[in-house]
C-alpha positions in Angstrom: 76.7 120.7 118.1 80.0 121.7 119.8 82.4 124.2 118.4 85.0 121.5 118.0 82.6 119.4 116.0 81.7 122.3 113.8 85.4 122.9 113.1 86.0 119.3 112.3 83.1 119.4 109.8 84.7 122.3 108.0 88.1 120.8 107.5 88.9 117.5 105.7 91.5 115.5 107.5 94.9 115.0 105.9 96.4 111.6 105.7 99.6 111.2 107.8 101.5 110.2 104.6 101.2 113.8 103.5 102.6 115.4 106.6 106.3 115.4 105.5 105.3 117.1 102.2 103.0 119.6 103.9 105.5 120.5 106.6 108.2 121.0 104.0 105.9 123.2 102.0 105.0 125.3 105.1 108.7 125.7 106.0 109.6 126.8 102.5 106.7 129.2 102.4 107.7 130.8 105.6 111.3 131.1 104.5 110.4 132.6 101.1 108.2 135.2 102.8 111.4 137.1 103.7 113.1 136.6 100.4 110.8 136.8 97.4 107.1 137.8 97.3 106.6 136.0 93.9 108.2 132.7 95.0 106.2 133.0 98.3 102.9 132.9 96.5 104.0 130.1 94.1 105.1 127.9 97.0 102.1 128.8 99.1 99.7 127.7 96.3 101.7 124.4 95.9 101.6 123.8 99.6 97.8 124.3 99.7 97.5 121.9 96.8 99.6 119.3 98.6 97.2 119.5 101.6 94.3 119.1 99.2 96.0 116.1 97.5 96.5 114.2 100.7 93.0 114.8 102.0 91.5 111.8 103.8 87.8 112.4 104.0 85.3 110.2 105.7 83.2 108.0 103.4 79.9 106.2 104.0 80.2 102.7 102.6 77.0 100.8 101.9 76.8 97.5 103.8 75.3 94.8 101.6 76.1 91.3 100.6 78.2 91.0 97.5 78.7 94.6 96.6 81.9 96.0 95.0 82.6 99.6 95.9 85.0 102.0 94.1 88.6 101.5 95.4 89.5 105.0 94.0 88.1 108.4 93.4 87.9 109.5 89.8 86.1 108.5 86.7 85.5 105.1 85.2 87.9 105.1 82.3 87.5 101.6 80.9 85.4 98.4 81.3 86.7 95.4 79.4 87.1 91.6 79.6 90.7 90.6 79.9 93.0 88.1 81.7 94.3 89.5 85.0 98.1 90.1 85.5 100.0 86.8 85.8 101.7 87.7 89.1 98.3 87.6 90.8 98.2 83.8 90.5 94.7 83.8 89.2 93.4 81.8 86.2 94.6 83.0 82.8 91.0 83.2 81.6 89.4 86.6 81.0 87.8 88.5 83.9 85.7 91.6 83.9 88.0 94.6 84.5 86.7 98.0 85.7 89.3 100.8 85.7 89.0 104.0 87.8 91.4 106.8 86.8 92.5 109.4 89.4 93.6 112.8 88.3 95.9 114.9 90.5 92.9 116.6 91.9 91.1 113.5 93.1 91.4 112.0 96.6 94.2 109.4 96.4 93.5 107.3 99.5 92.6 103.8 98.2 89.9 101.7 99.8 89.0 98.0 99.7 86.4 97.2 97.0 85.0 94.2 98.8 85.0 92.5 102.1 87.2 89.4 102.3 90.7 88.1 103.1 93.8 89.2 101.3 95.4 86.1 99.9 98.2 87.6 97.8 100.0 90.9 97.4 102.1 91.1 94.3 104.3 94.1 93.3 105.7 94.4 89.8 108.1 97.2 88.7 107.4 98.8 85.3 107.2 102.0 83.3 105.2 105.2 83.8 102.9 105.6 80.8 99.7 107.7 81.1 97.5 105.6 83.4 94.5 106.3 81.2 96.0 104.3 78.4 95.1 100.6 78.1 98.7 99.5 77.9 99.3 101.0 81.4 97.7 97.8 82.8 100.4 95.7 81.2 103.5 97.9 81.3 103.3 100.3 84.2 104.6 99.7 87.7 101.8 98.1 89.8 100.8 96.5 93.0 98.0 93.9 93.1 95.9 92.4 95.9 94.0 89.2 95.5 91.0 89.1 97.8 89.1 85.9 98.7 85.3 86.5 99.1 82.3 84.1 99.5 81.7 84.7 95.8 85.2 83.8 94.7 88.5 85.6 94.3 88.7 89.2 92.9 91.6 91.4 92.5 92.4 95.1 92.8 95.5 96.5 91.2 97.2 99.9 91.9 98.8 101.2 88.8 101.4 104.1 88.7 100.8 106.8 86.1 102.7 109.4 84.2 103.3 111.6 87.3 102.8 108.9 90.0 106.1 107.6 91.2 105.2 105.8 94.5 102.6 103.1 95.3 102.0 102.3 98.9 99.9 99.8 100.7 99.4 99.2 104.5 97.9 95.7 104.5 99.3 92.2 104.6 98.5 88.7 103.3 95.8 86.8 105.2 94.4 90.0 106.7 90.7 90.3 106.9 89.3 93.5 105.5 85.9 95.1 105.0 84.7 97.0 101.9 85.6 100.6 102.3 88.6 100.1 104.5 91.6 102.1 103.6 94.5 100.1 102.2 96.8 102.3 100.2 97.8 105.4 98.4 99.4 106.4 95.1 101.0 109.7 94.4 100.4 111.7 92.2 97.8 110.7 89.7 97.2 107.1 88.7 94.6 104.3 88.3 93.1 101.3 90.0 91.8 98.2 88.2 89.3 95.8 89.7 89.0 92.3 88.3 85.7 90.6 88.8 84.2 87.3 87.6 82.7 87.4 84.1 78.9 88.0 84.2 79.1 90.2 87.3 76.3 92.8 87.1 77.7 96.3 86.9 76.3 99.5 88.3 78.5 101.9 86.4 79.4 102.8 82.9 82.5 104.4 81.2 82.8 108.1 82.0 80.9 107.9 85.3 82.4 109.7 88.3 83.2 107.3 91.2 83.4 108.2 94.9 85.9 106.1 96.7 84.4 103.7 99.2 80.8 104.8 98.3 80.0 104.3 94.6 78.8 100.7 94.0 80.6 99.4 90.9 79.0 96.0 90.8 77.1 93.2 92.6 78.8 89.8 93.0 75.4 88.4 93.6 72.0 89.3 92.2 70.6 90.8 95.3 70.8 94.4 96.3 70.6 94.9 100.1 70.3 98.6 101.0 69.6 100.6 104.1 72.7 100.0 106.1 75.9 102.1 106.0 79.2 102.5 107.9 81.2 105.7 108.1 85.0 105.7 108.4 
């Protein structure tokens, strides 16, 4: 193993969206080093946290027909049956909703839960309630993606939280994506909802920790095909 490879293994990459915040923090830290020792340490700790927040680690996504992987890193906060948001253009009938809550200490790069084609992207402004609350799905600012798969349409919705004030996505309608592909980011602390057809077998329960792009939330079919992985 080369020295460069060893160094890369020790440091988690930082997403480019975090560069402006990190560079600003570094500049402020250097400036305060000559002005105030107390403020220097405070800003240094905040700068280190910013780098940690925007980390963009590799994840190994299972490759199997019909799997649904976690689109966010955090804990499964809710599982319920409810109609999806109206702006998604899906049927008003209930679907199975799995919610993953991200704290400010979780990785905030979002990944596609399934392989398929993005058929709709719908943004809706709203409030900023605590994203762990059930009402956040209805009232908070959000951005939803409807994904067409061989098993029907599913949706993933990025929801802003109490601290989160910016939802970003880097995909477009009619774009083909694979499960585990990066598609967006929310800062700082928030939640993602995945809407699945009723009766979809689940692999997780409320309170379970989910690893973005790796943890299998559900199976859109009844078969589990293991043994193949992709790393990205």
